[in-house]
C-alpha positions in Angstrom: 263.9 290.3 -10.1 266.7 288.4 -8.4 267.4 284.8 -7.6 270.0 283.1 -5.3 272.9 281.7 -7.3 274.4 278.3 -6.5 277.1 280.0 -4.4 274.5 281.9 -2.4 275.0 285.3 -4.1 271.8 287.0 -5.3 272.3 288.1 -8.9 269.9 290.0 -11.2 268.0 287.9 -13.8 267.5 289.0 -17.4 271.1 290.0 -18.0 271.9 291.8 -21.2 272.8 289.6 -24.2 276.5 289.1 -24.7 278.0 292.0 -26.6 281.2 290.1 -27.5 281.7 287.5 -30.1 283.9 284.8 -28.6 284.8 281.8 -30.7 285.3 278.5 -28.8 288.8 277.0 -29.1 289.0 273.5 -30.6 291.3 271.0 -29.0 293.3 270.6 -32.3 294.2 274.4 -32.0 295.9 273.9 -28.7 299.7 273.2 -28.8 300.6 269.7 -27.4 303.3 270.9 -25.0 302.9 272.7 -21.7 305.0 275.8 -22.1 303.8 276.3 -25.7 300.2 276.0 -24.6 300.7 278.3 -21.6 302.1 281.0 -23.9 299.3 280.4 -26.5 296.6 281.0 -23.8 297.6 284.5 -23.1 295.0 286.8 -24.7 292.5 284.0 -25.1 289.2 284.1 -23.2 287.7 282.2 -20.2 283.9 282.0 -20.3 281.3 280.8 -17.8 277.8 280.8 -19.2 275.1 281.0 -16.5 271.3 281.2 -16.7 271.6 284.8 -15.5 274.2 285.8 -18.0 277.7 285.3 -19.2 280.9 285.9 -17.3 283.9 286.4 -19.5 287.5 287.6 -19.3 290.7 287.8 -21.3 293.4 285.5 -19.9 296.4 287.7 -19.1 298.5 285.5 -16.9 299.2 281.7 -16.7 301.8 279.3 -15.3 303.0 276.0 -16.8 303.6 272.8 -14.8 305.1 270.4 -17.4 305.7 266.7 -17.0 308.2 265.8 -14.3 307.9 269.2 -12.6 308.1 268.4 -8.8 305.9 271.3 -8.0 303.0 270.1 -10.2 300.1 268.1 -8.8 300.7 265.4 -11.5 304.3 264.7 -10.2 303.2 261.8 -7.9 301.4 260.0 -10.7 297.8 259.5 -11.5 295.4 259.5 -8.5 291.7 259.8 -8.3 291.9 263.4 -7.3 294.4 264.6 -10.0 293.1 262.4 -12.9 292.0 265.4 -14.9 295.6 266.4 -15.4 296.3 263.2 -17.3 293.6 263.8 -19.9 294.2 265.2 -23.3 294.9 268.9 -23.4 292.0 271.2 -22.7 290.2 269.7 -19.6 289.7 271.6 -16.4 291.5 270.5 -13.2 290.1 272.3 -10.2 291.7 271.9 -6.8 291.2 273.5 -3.4 294.5 274.9 -2.3 295.5 275.9 1.3 292.0 275.0 2.3 290.7 278.4 1.2 290.8 278.9 -2.6 290.1 276.9 -5.7 292.6 277.0 -8.5 291.6 276.5 -12.1 294.1 274.6 -14.2 293.9 273.0 -17.7 295.5 269.7 -18.8 298.3 270.5 -21.2 299.8 267.4 -22.8 298.7 264.2 -24.7 296.4 261.7 -23.1 298.0 259.9 -20.0 300.8 262.5 -19.7 300.2 264.5 -16.5 300.8 268.2 -16.7 298.8 271.4 -16.5 298.5 275.2 -17.0 297.3 277.3 -14.1 295.1 280.2 -15.0 296.4 283.0 -12.7 294.6 286.2 -13.9 292.0 287.5 -16.4 290.9 290.9 -17.5 287.1 291.1 -16.8 285.1 291.7 -19.9 281.5 290.6 -19.2 279.4 289.9 -16.2 281.0 292.5 -14.0 277.9 292.9 -11.7 277.9 289.1 -11.0 281.7 289.2 -10.3 281.3 292.1 -8.0 278.4 290.4 -6.2 280.8 287.5 -5.4 283.6 289.8 -4.4 281.9 292.9 -3.0 283.8 296.1 -2.5 286.7 295.0 -4.6 288.1 297.3 -7.4 287.7 296.1 -10.9 291.5 295.6 -11.2 291.4 293.1 -8.3 288.3 291.2 -9.2 290.2 288.4 -11.0 293.8 289.3 -10.4 295.2 286.1 -8.9 294.0 282.5 -9.2 291.9 282.3 -6.1 290.2 285.6 -6.9 289.5 284.5 -10.4 287.7 281.3 -9.4 285.7 283.1 -6.7 284.6 285.9 -9.1 283.7 283.3 -11.9 281.8 281.0 -9.5 284.2 278.1 -10.2 284.5 275.3 -7.6 285.2 271.6 -7.3 282.2 270.6 -9.4 284.1 271.9 -12.5 286.9 269.4 -12.2 287.1 267.4 -15.4 285.0 269.8 -17.5 285.9 269.9 -21.2 287.0 273.5 -21.7 286.9 272.9 -25.5 283.2 272.1 -25.3 281.9 275.6 -26.0 279.3 275.6 -23.3 279.2 276.0 -19.5 282.8 276.7 -18.6 284.9 277.0 -21.7 287.8 278.8 -23.5 287.7 280.8 -26.6 289.2 283.8 -28.5 287.7 287.1 -29.4 286.4 286.9 -33.0 289.0 288.5 -35.3 292.0 288.1 -33.1 295.1 286.1 -33.9 297.4 284.0 -31.7 300.1 286.7 -31.9 297.7 289.6 -31.1 299.2 290.2 -27.6 302.8 290.9 -26.6 303.7 288.0 -24.2 306.3 288.3 -21.4 307.9 285.4 -19.6 309.2 285.2 -16.1 309.5 282.8 -13.1 306.6 281.3 -11.3 305.3 282.6 -8.0 305.0 281.2 -4.5 307.1 278.0 -5.0 309.8 276.6 -2.7 311.5 274.6 -5.4 312.0 274.8 -9.2 311.2 278.5 -8.7 313.7 279.7 -11.3 312.1 278.0 -14.3 310.7 280.6 -16.9 307.2 279.2 -17.0 305.0 282.1 -16.1 303.5 283.9 -19.1 301.7 287.2 -19.1 300.4 290.0 -21.2 302.9 292.8 -21.2 301.4 296.1 -19.9 298.2 294.6 -18.5 297.2 296.0 -15.1 295.3 292.8 -14.4 298.5 290.6 -14.0 299.1 289.5 -10.5 302.3 289.2 -8.5 305.3 291.5 -7.9 305.7 294.2 -10.6 309.5 293.8 -10.4 309.2 290.4 -12.1 307.4 291.8 -15.2 310.4 292.7 -17.2 309.4 292.4 -20.8 309.1 289.8 -23.5 
């Protein structure tokens, strides 16, 4: 039996129970500084629980946009459309970019300090059939490799702006049970697709992961 999902994709019901044990992250576990939080998130999990089953993936690439960064959406100050970036760390900020793709970010500083971490890529772990239904004909490596692909595959749109990612339900962040913060080797390089402040080392990624986006020549070690 199938039903039409909210995004118009028909997805099979009665999905198999989750085979992974993912522990929700508490807000007090998150570093209160953008670069530190971005690095910390590599190897953690992004989860979207749906009636038809769970979508989950390991975060393998992020970018930090700290306070005062002229390329960040918080740079102009608080507005109605970017208010989620000024919440305490751990809230979703979702914004349509270039009129075509949603980008999932997370607030990354103390309350009222505007900054964020962009989720650029994840390694798909659960819910592959649902991801493939949203991105048909795409190889597994490319399902969630890039921020716009990630949100499309996970069914994330504007309605998720402001969601508490530390809430442990709906859309949330966690860690695989038994892993530690230093379980992955983390590389750092410059951010992608910027016309200014492009030399800042604020892009963090899992070394050796085939699911990291962007030019391979930038991935030069820890």
